[in-house]
C-alpha positions in Angstrom: 29.0 -11.3 -31.5 31.1 -9.7 -28.4 29.1 -6.2 -27.7 28.9 -6.0 -24.2 32.6 -7.2 -22.7 32.0 -8.2 -18.6 34.2 -7.2 -16.2 37.2 -10.6 -15.6 36.5 -12.6 -12.3 40.1 -13.8 -11.4 40.8 -17.6 -11.2 37.7 -18.3 -12.7 36.1 -22.2 -13.4 34.7 -22.3 -16.1 31.5 -25.3 -16.4 31.5 -26.9 -19.2 27.5 -27.6 -19.1 27.1 -30.8 -21.6 30.4 -32.2 -19.4 28.6 -31.3 -16.7 25.7 -33.3 -17.8 27.4 -36.5 -18.6 29.5 -36.8 -15.1 26.3 -36.3 -13.2 24.7 -39.0 -15.3 28.1 -41.7 -14.5 27.7 -40.3 -10.6 24.2 -40.3 -9.8 23.0 -43.3 -11.7 19.3 -43.8 -10.4 19.2 -41.1 -8.2 16.3 -39.3 -10.1 17.2 -36.0 -12.9 13.8 -34.7 -13.9 10.2 -35.6 -12.3 7.3 -34.5 -13.9 3.7 -36.0 -12.5 4.3 -39.5 -12.5 7.3 -39.8 -14.7 10.8 -39.7 -13.2 14.0 -40.2 -15.0 17.0 -41.0 -13.6 20.4 -39.6 -14.1 21.8 -42.9 -16.5 18.6 -42.6 -18.7 18.6 -38.3 -18.5 22.0 -38.9 -19.5 21.8 -41.3 -22.5 19.6 -39.6 -24.0 21.0 -36.0 -23.9 23.6 -38.0 -26.0 21.5 -39.7 -28.5 19.8 -36.8 -29.4 23.2 -34.8 -29.5 24.3 -37.3 -31.9 21.6 -37.1 -33.7 22.0 -33.0 -33.9 25.4 -33.8 -35.1 24.6 -36.7 -37.2 23.0 -33.7 -39.3 25.6 -31.5 -39.0 24.1 -29.3 -36.5 26.8 -28.0 -34.3 28.7 -24.5 -33.1 26.9 -22.1 -34.6 24.0 -22.9 -35.8 20.5 -22.8 -34.3 17.9 -25.4 -32.8 14.7 -24.0 -31.8 11.3 -25.6 -29.9 7.6 -24.3 -28.9 6.3 -26.4 -26.7 5.2 -26.6 -22.8 6.7 -27.8 -20.5 8.1 -31.6 -20.3 10.6 -34.2 -19.9 11.1 -33.9 -23.9 11.3 -30.1 -23.4 14.1 -30.2 -20.3 15.9 -33.1 -22.7 16.1 -31.2 -26.8 17.2 -27.9 -23.7 20.2 -29.7 -22.9 21.4 -31.9 -26.0 21.3 -29.1 -28.1 23.6 -27.4 -25.9 25.9 -30.8 -25.3 26.2 -31.2 -29.2 27.9 -27.4 -29.2 24.5 -25.5 -30.4 22.6 -22.8 -29.7 18.7 -23.6 -28.4 15.9 -20.9 -28.7 13.1 -21.5 -26.7 10.2 -19.5 -28.4 7.6 -18.0 -26.2 4.1 -19.9 -27.1 2.2 -17.5 -25.6 3.5 -15.4 -28.4 1.1 -14.3 -31.4 2.0 -16.5 -34.6 3.2 -13.4 -36.4 6.1 -12.6 -33.0 6.6 -15.9 -33.8 7.2 -16.1 -36.7 9.6 -12.6 -36.7 11.2 -14.7 -34.4 11.9 -17.8 -36.6 13.5 -15.7 -39.5 15.3 -14.2 -37.4 17.0 -16.9 -35.9 16.5 -18.8 -38.8 16.7 -21.9 -37.2 18.0 -25.8 -39.0 15.5 -27.2 -37.2 12.3 -26.7 -35.0 11.1 -28.5 -32.3 7.2 -28.6 -31.9 4.2 -30.1 -29.4 1.6 -31.3 -30.2 -0.3 -28.7 -29.2 1.9 -26.3 -30.7 1.8 -28.3 -34.2 -0.7 -25.9 -35.6 1.2 -22.9 -35.4 4.9 -24.2 -35.9 3.5 -25.4 -40.2 2.7 -21.6 -40.5 6.0 -20.2 -39.6 8.0 -21.1 -42.3 10.9 -22.9 -40.3 13.6 -25.2 -42.6 12.2 -28.2 -40.9 9.9 -29.3 -38.2 9.7 -32.2 -35.7 8.1 -33.8 -33.7 8.8 -32.7 -30.0 6.7 -35.7 -28.7 8.7 -38.9 -30.6 11.7 -37.3 -29.6 13.4 -40.3 -28.7 12.6 -42.1 -31.4 13.5 -39.1 -33.9 17.4 -40.6 -32.1 17.2 -44.2 -32.0 18.8 -44.9 -35.2 22.7 -43.0 -34.1 24.5 -43.7 -31.3 25.3 -41.4 -28.4 27.8 -38.6 -28.6 30.0 -37.2 -26.4 29.9 -33.5 -25.5 31.3 -31.0 -27.8 34.0 -28.6 -27.0 32.9 -26.3 -25.7 34.3 -22.3 -25.5 33.3 -20.2 -23.2 32.3 -17.1 -26.4 30.3 -20.7 -27.8 26.5 -19.6 -28.3 24.8 -21.4 -25.2 20.8 -19.9 -26.2 18.9 -16.6 -27.3 15.9 -16.2 -25.4 13.4 -13.3 -26.9 10.8 -11.0 -25.6 7.8 -11.3 -26.4 7.6 -9.0 -29.6 4.0 -8.0 -30.0 4.8 -5.3 -31.5 7.8 -4.7 -33.9 11.0 -7.0 -34.4 11.3 -9.1 -31.3 14.8 -8.7 -29.4 16.5 -12.0 -29.3 18.6 -12.2 -26.0 22.5 -13.8 -26.5 23.5 -16.2 -23.7 26.9 -17.8 -24.3 28.6 -20.2 -21.9 30.3 -17.8 -19.9 27.2 -16.3 -19.1 25.6 -19.1 -17.6 28.9 -20.3 -16.5 29.4 -17.8 -14.1 25.0 -17.4 -13.3 25.8 -21.2 -11.1 27.3 -19.2 -8.5 24.5 -16.7 -8.0 21.8 -19.6 -6.8 24.5 -22.3 -5.5 25.3 -19.4 -2.5 22.1 -19.3 -1.3 22.7 -23.4 -0.3 21.2 -25.2 -3.8 23.7 -28.3 -3.7 24.2 -31.7 -6.0 21.5 -33.6 -3.8 18.5 -31.1 -3.1 15.3 -31.2 -5.4 13.9 -27.8 -7.2 11.2 -27.5 -8.3 9.8 -25.3 -11.4 7.1 -24.2 -12.7 7.1 -21.5 -15.2 7.8 -21.6 -19.1 11.2 -22.8 -19.9 11.0 -19.8 -22.4 11.9 -17.7 -19.0 14.6 -17.0 -17.6 13.1 -17.0 -14.4 12.7 -20.5 -14.9 16.1 -21.1 -15.9 18.0 -19.7 -13.4 17.0 -22.9 -11.1 17.0 -25.5 -14.1 20.2 -25.1 -15.2 22.1 -24.7 -12.4 19.6 -27.8 -10.6 21.5 -30.4 -13.8 24.2 -28.8 -14.0 25.1 -29.8 -10.0 23.3 -33.4 -10.6 20.2 -32.8 -8.2 16.8 -33.6 -9.2 14.5 -30.9 -11.2 10.7 -31.2 -10.2 9.0 -30.0 -12.8 5.3 -28.5 -13.6 3.7 -28.6 -16.4 1.2 -25.8 -15.5 1.2 -24.3 -12.1 -1.8 -24.4 -10.3 -1.6 -23.4 -5.7 -3.0 -26.8 -5.2 -1.0 -28.9 -7.3 2.3 -26.9 -6.4 1.2 -27.9 -2.4 0.4 -31.9 -3.6 3.4 -32.0 -5.2 5.7 -30.5 -2.4 3.7 -32.8 0.0 4.7 -35.8 -1.9 8.2 -35.2 -3.5 9.5 -33.3 -0.3 11.5 -30.6 -2.4 14.2 -28.2 -1.2 13.9 -25.4 -3.3 11.4 -23.9 -5.7 12.0 -20.6 -8.0 8.6 -18.9 -8.0 7.0 -15.7 -9.2 5.7 -13.0 -6.9 2.2 -13.8 -8.3 2.6 -17.6 -7.7 3.6 -16.6 -4.3 0.5 -14.6 -4.3 -2.2 -16.9 -5.4 -0.6 -19.4 -2.3 -1.1 -17.0 0.2 -4.5 -17.0 -1.0 -5.0 -20.8 -1.2 -7.9 -21.2 1.7 -6.1 -24.6 1.8 -2.5 -23.3 2.2 -1.9 -24.3 5.7 -3.1 -27.8 5.6 0.0 -29.1 3.5 3.1 -29.4 4.9 5.7 -27.8 3.6 8.5 -28.8 5.6 11.1 -30.3 3.6 11.9 -26.6 2.2 14.9 -24.7 3.0 14.3 -22.2 1.1 11.9 -20.3 -1.9 13.4 -18.6 -4.8 11.1 -14.9 -6.0 12.5 -13.5 -9.8 10.7 -11.3 -12.5 9.5 -8.8 -10.3 9.8 -7.1 -6.7 7.7 -8.6 -3.9 6.0 -6.8 -2.2 6.8 -6.5 2.0 3.5 -7.5 3.2 3.5 -10.8 1.2 7.3 -11.7 2.1 6.0 -11.2 5.5 3.2 -13.7 5.2 5.0 -16.2 3.2 8.3 -16.0 6.0 5.5 -16.7 8.5 3.4 -19.3 7.3 6.1 -21.1 4.8 8.7 -22.9 6.7 12.8 -22.1 5.4 14.5 -18.7 4.0 12.8 -17.3 1.1 16.1 -14.9 -1.7 14.3 -12.5 -3.5 16.7 -12.1 -6.7 16.0 -8.5 -9.2 17.8 -9.1 -12.4 17.5 -8.9 -16.1 18.0 -11.6 -18.8 20.3 -9.1 -20.5 22.4 -9.7 -17.3 24.5 -6.8 -16.0 22.1 -6.9 -12.6 21.7 -9.1 -10.0 21.0 -7.6 -6.5 19.9 -10.1 -4.0 17.4 -10.0 -1.0 18.3 -12.6 1.9 14.9 -11.9 4.0 15.9 -13.5 6.9 19.1 -12.5 7.2 17.8 -9.1 6.7 13.5 -8.7 7.7 13.9 -4.8 8.2 15.4 -4.6 4.0 11.5 -5.9 2.9 11.5 -3.4 0.9 14.0 -3.3 -1.1 15.5 -6.4 -3.8 18.5 -6.5 -1.7 21.7 -5.9 -2.2 24.8 -6.1 -5.4 26.1 -9.6 -5.5 29.7 -10.2 -5.3 31.7 -8.2 -9.0 28.5 -6.3 -9.5 29.0 -2.5 -10.3 25.5 -0.7 -10.0 25.1 2.9 -10.2 22.1 5.5 -11.0 22.3 7.9 -13.3 19.6 11.3 -14.2 18.3 11.7 -17.7 21.4 13.1 -19.1 23.6 10.0 -18.6 25.0 11.1 -15.9 26.4 9.7 -13.5 24.4 10.5 -9.4 25.8 10.0 -5.9 25.0 7.7 -3.0 20.9 8.3 -1.6 19.8 10.1 -5.4 17.1 8.8 -7.6 17.7 8.2 -10.9 18.1 5.5 -13.5 19.5 1.8 -12.4 22.6 1.1 -14.6 24.8 -2.2 -14.4 27.4 -3.9 -15.2 28.2 -8.1 -13.8 30.4 -11.0 -14.5 27.0 -12.2 -16.5 26.4 -9.9 -19.1 24.7 -10.6 -22.4 26.8 -10.5 -26.4 24.1 -8.5 -27.9 20.6 -8.4 -29.1 20.7 -10.8 -31.7 20.5 -8.7 -35.2 20.0 -5.3 -33.7 23.7 -3.3 -33.6 21.6 0.1 -32.8 18.9 -1.6 -29.6 22.2 -3.3 -28.6 23.8 0.0 -28.6 20.9 2.3 -27.0 21.1 0.0 -24.5 24.6 1.3 -22.8 25.7 3.2 -20.7 29.4 4.3 -20.9 31.0 5.1 -17.1 33.7 7.8 -17.1 36.3 5.0 -17.1 35.1 3.4 -20.4 32.9 0.4 -18.9 30.0 -1.3 -20.6 27.3 -1.0 -18.4 23.5 -2.1 -19.4 20.3 0.3 -18.2 17.7 -1.4 -16.6 14.8 1.5 -17.5 14.6 0.9 -13.4 14.2 4.1 -11.9 15.3 3.4 -8.3 17.5 4.3 -5.4 20.3 3.1 -2.9 20.3 3.5 0.7 23.2 3.9 2.9 23.0 0.3 3.7 23.9 -0.9 -0.4 20.2 -2.4 -0.7 18.7 -1.2 -3.8 14.7 0.7 -3.6 13.1 0.4 -6.6 10.7 2.9 -8.1 9.3 2.1 -11.7 10.2 1.2 -14.5 10.9 4.4 -16.7 8.1 4.2 -19.4 6.1 3.7 -16.2 6.4 6.8 -14.7 3.6 9.1 -14.8 3.8 12.7 -14.9 1.5 15.3 -13.9 0.7 18.5 -13.4 4.9 18.3 -14.2 5.3 16.4 -10.7 6.9 12.6 -11.4 4.6 9.8 -9.6 6.1 6.4 -9.0 3.0 4.1 -9.6 4.7 1.3 -7.3 4.2 3.5 -4.4 0.5 3.9 -5.2 0.4 -0.1 -5.3 2.1 -1.1 -2.2 -0.3 1.5 -0.4 -3.7 -0.3 -2.4 -2.2 -3.5 -1.7 -2.2 -2.5 2.4 -6.1 -2.0 2.2 -7.8 -5.7 3.6 -10.0 -6.3 0.9 -7.8 -6.0 -2.1 -5.4 -8.5 -3.4 -4.1 -7.6 -6.3 -3.7 -4.0 -7.7 -2.1 -2.0 -10.7 -1.8 2.2 -11.4 -1.7 3.8 -14.7 -1.6 6.5 -16.1 -4.3 8.4 -17.9 -4.8 11.1 -20.6 -5.8 14.5 -18.2 -7.0 17.6 -19.2 -6.1 19.6 -16.5 -2.9 17.4 -16.0 -1.9 15.9 -19.2 -2.2 12.5 -17.8 -3.2 11.1 -14.1 -3.3 8.4 -11.7 -5.8 5.5 -12.4 -5.9 2.7 -10.1 -7.1 -0.7 -11.1 -7.9 -3.1 -8.4 -9.1 -7.2 -7.4 -10.8 -7.5 -4.6 -10.5 -11.0 -2.6 -13.7 -13.3 -2.3 -16.2 -11.4 -0.5 -15.3 -7.9 0.0 -18.2 -5.3 -0.8 -15.9 -2.6 -0.6 -16.6 -0.1 -3.7 -14.4 2.3 -5.2 -14.6 5.1 -4.1 -14.3 4.1 -0.8 -10.7 2.1 -1.7 -10.2 5.7 -3.4 -10.8 7.7 -0.4 -8.8 5.4 2.0 -6.0 5.4 -0.5 -5.7 9.2 -0.9 -6.3 10.1 3.0 -2.3 8.2 2.8 -0.8 9.0 0.0 1.0 12.9 -0.3 -0.7 15.6 -2.0 0.6 15.1 -5.7 -0.2 11.8 -5.3 -3.6 10.6 -5.5 -5.3 8.9 -7.3 -8.1 10.6 -9.7 -10.3 7.1 -9.4 -10.5 3.4 -8.9 -11.9 0.7 -11.5 -12.8 -2.6 -9.9 -11.2 -5.9 -11.7 -12.3 -9.2 -11.6 -8.2 -9.7 -12.7 -5.2 -8.1 -14.0 -4.0 -8.8 -17.6 -0.2 -10.7 -16.5 2.3 -12.6 -18.5 3.3 -16.4 -18.3 5.6 -15.4 -15.8 3.6 -13.0 -14.4 4.4 -9.2 -14.8 1.5 -7.1 -15.1 1.2 -6.2 -18.6 0.8 -2.9 -18.4 1.0 -1.8 -21.8 -2.9 -4.0 -21.9 -4.3 -2.0 -19.3 -3.5 1.6 -20.9 -3.9 0.9 -24.5 -8.1 1.5 -24.1 -7.5 5.2 -22.0 -4.8 6.5 -25.0 -6.1 4.9 -28.0 -8.6 7.6 -28.8 -5.2 9.8 -27.9 -4.1 8.8 -31.2 
């Protein structure tokens, strides 16, 4: 199933994830491998547990080419299952518990897992999904107790590692297929910013998200300590940080935003942190400034896609004058800008971002035409992945992102980038969060509407905020109205759900 062909990497060292886990278990012994709340699992214990679950999977004939799914919140057992499936040579399919039962049923039908493990809270939904066999994730070790530990399976770079599904709210969900080569090459993305096998890293987003795997997999592969939050809260994160003294954390922008707004933030000693990683959405420059001023350690913003093909990083400490960008492409990454006719544009031009990188997905599972639609072939005949993001590279090679192509507002024939308007709204002293969407307009076709969340205690009204913002926007950018909201709908990894915001305004138009 190799649709996308990534570039060759000279002198590449392939990482066998299962073998690395067992080597870490032998070397690290009683060093903590996974910590969640008051539960600590040592590396020796974790390695044995992975080997036993892997042994049970192998005893059931599950291995290369087979799929094992999970439906669960973050837990030690979920981390364990993930590692054991990969160690057995099979492909793990972590299902998004935030999806509807109908969408989950489509994912199960698409991947046809031999086993589905569900947490107790998800057992009711799991029973409706017509999976071949459902097991209780909470009883994972009892399930594996009857067999001997198994050595990691022999792995080839093209063997499947995981499938990450899109939410699949409507239509067929897209299963993003990653192989072991993809995951092995991703390790270098985070290690070049200082992560080592001696470090403790916090994850607090769901395991089904590639954001979480960006931190989880390298930490375990290197032999570090993975600190898991079952569910994120600002005070919970700060208390955990004070108690366990992590070196790194992987967070999404809305989590940084909420931490900066937490009244007790400055009461906590966070001096153990050497770095924080932000993924999944661009960080506004003012938020970067707050994090850099108030939180010890560096901040690195990472821009990429679950599909791969693109990878930029912004070292906020090294480039304080580039906080309005998402950084520069990483090693071996070729990123270009194309127009609506798929023609490559010269440096400095705005257009759609496409990329080719050492880490590229194999394909969307069972969706050859959708996979083909994602492909852009360069004049040299090379595979690139379309991002759907609009942006430009500046003279220093830093990428300035504008909007998702589908979120661009076309009003009276002018292209309006919602991100530009949102940046202005977030500069208002009474605004803590903002989104701009297109709504129908008899005069202009569509027009921008600002949806704003005010800080606690603010008394600004919608019209005043609109006037303030429009004074700072160009004539063709001006907001038609502002609506005040208690909050904005977000996904489990903090992305604003603009489709949900637009729906009420466009439903009457058909």
